[in-house]
N, C-alpha and C positions, 0 to 999 in steps of 0.2 A: 132321484125318483123320476118317474116318467111324466110326460106332459098330457096324458089322456084326460079328457074332460069328464068321462064316466067314473074316473078314479076318485075315491073319497080323499079327504085331506089327511095330513100327517097325524093329526090327533086321532082320527077314526082308525088309521092304520095301527097306531100304537095301542089303542084300546083293543083292537082285534088280536094283536100279538099277545097282550096281557090277559085276554079272555073276558074283558069287560064290555065288549061291543054288543049292541042289541042284535037280535037274530036277523033283522032286515039289513043292517049295515054289514054284518058278517057274510050274509048271502051275496050282497052286492060286491064285496071285496073278493070273495071266492070266484064269482063270475068274471070279474075283471082280471084276476090272476090266471084264469083259464084261457082268456083271449090274449093276454100280454105276457110273454115269457120273461121280460125284464122285471115286471112286477112280481112274478112268482119267484124269481131269483132274489129280489130284494126282501120279500117276506121270509124266505129261507135264511138269508143272511141275518135278519133281525132276530129270528128265533134262535139261531146259533149263538149270537151275541148275548141274548138274554140268558141262555143256558150257561154260557161261560161265566157271566157275571154272577149268576145264582150260585155256581160252584165256588167261586172265589169268596163270596160272602159267607159260606159255611165254614171256611177255614177258621181255626181257633186263633184268637188274638194271642200275642206273645205272653200274656199273663203277668203275674206279679214279678217273676224272675226277670223277664224281659224289661219291664218298666224299671226295676231296680238297677239293672245294668245300664240302661239309658241315663238314669239320674247320676250314676257314678261317673260315666264318661263326660257328662256335662259339667259336673263339679271339678273334674280333673283338667278340663280344657282351660288353658290360660286365657285371660281376657286380653284381646289384642289392644295394643297401645293406639291411642288416637293419632299420634304423630310419631314417626320413627325418630330415634335419638339424633341421627345425623341431620335430619331436617331442622330440628330445634337448634342444634349447634350452628348450622349454616345460617339460619335466620338471625341468630344472636350475633354472629360475626358480621353480617351485612349491616345490622343495625348499629353496631359499635363503630364500624368504619364510617358510615354515614354521619353519625353523631360527631365523630372526630373531625371529619372533613368540613362539615358545614356549621358546627357550633364552636369547637375548641380552636381550630387553626385560625379562623378569622379573628377571634378574640385575643389570641396570644401573639400572633405575628403582626408587626406594624405594617400597615398597608398604605396604598395610595389614596385611600378614601373610597374604594369601590371602583367598579368598571374594569375594563380590560386594558392591560399595558403590555408592551412587548417584553419578551424575556431578556433581550440584550439591552434594552433601554436606549436612550438617545446617545449618539456618539458625542464625546467631549471634543471640543475644538471645532475649527472650521473645516468645511468640506467642499469638494468640487465634483462635477460630473464631466467625464471626458469620453470621447469616442476616438479610438486610435485608428490610424490609417490602415486599410486592409493589407498593404504591402510592408508594414513595419515589422521588423524582427523582434524577437523577445529580448535580445541584447540591447537594441536601440531603446525599447520601452523601459527596460530596467535602468539603463544609464540616465535617461530623462527623469525617471522617478527619483533616483538618488540625487541628481543634481538639483531637482526642485524641492527636495525635502518632503516628498509625499509618500504615503503608504496606501496600498489598495485596501479598502475596507468593505467593498461589496462589488458584486458584478460577476460576470457580465449579465446584463438584463436581456430581455427578449430582443431588444433593439441593438444589443452589442455595446451598451453604455456601462462604464465602470465608475464606481464612487471612490474618490481619493480623500484621505484624511490628512490634515495639516495640524501642526502644534498650536497655531493661533491664526488670526486673520491676516496679520502682516506677512507671515510665512505663506499663507494661501495666496495673497495678492502677488507676491514675488514669484511664486511657483506658477501662477496662471500666466504671467508675462513670459516666463521662460518657455512654457508649453506652447503659447501662441507663436513663438518664434521658431519652434521646431516643426517646420512645414511638412517634411516627409514622414513624421512619426504621428502627429496629432491631427485628426480631421476636424474636431470641434471640441471646445472646452468652455465651461461656464461655472462660476462660483455659486455655491448654495447658500 
């Protein structure tokens, strides 16, 4: 609508279009529409909309046959399921796996009494940590390990250290003496 201060409010304009406005208000609106072409266009638009709505209201409702057809289509329509079947099956499977993992497995399998443990466990026997000399060949290292009775059980670490396993502590002590005497092959060695 326009911003003219002489122009009456929307309620007055609607009453004018409907024919309910007093003669003074109707005269004032007609005078304002004569001065303002936007107001005249708005009044024409509102009259056209009123006529279109009046024509639409005179159309006959669908009647008893239309209502019966609507009721039949509503009765025929299947009621949608609250949860799709696959979601119910998936939720059941997840619940079963969680129950098995956290209730059955801890009760059935003997454990260490809780807490985290390594998967490989602690190595049996004595061990040592060794750093081989950078210039040592693979053949020299292999010969020293065989002569010492040692096997590589871990490494190399980020520092280049290897973990060696021995059958017992006496074998470890003898192997450490042999490795300390191999100056060109071993850089450092210590028993664990």
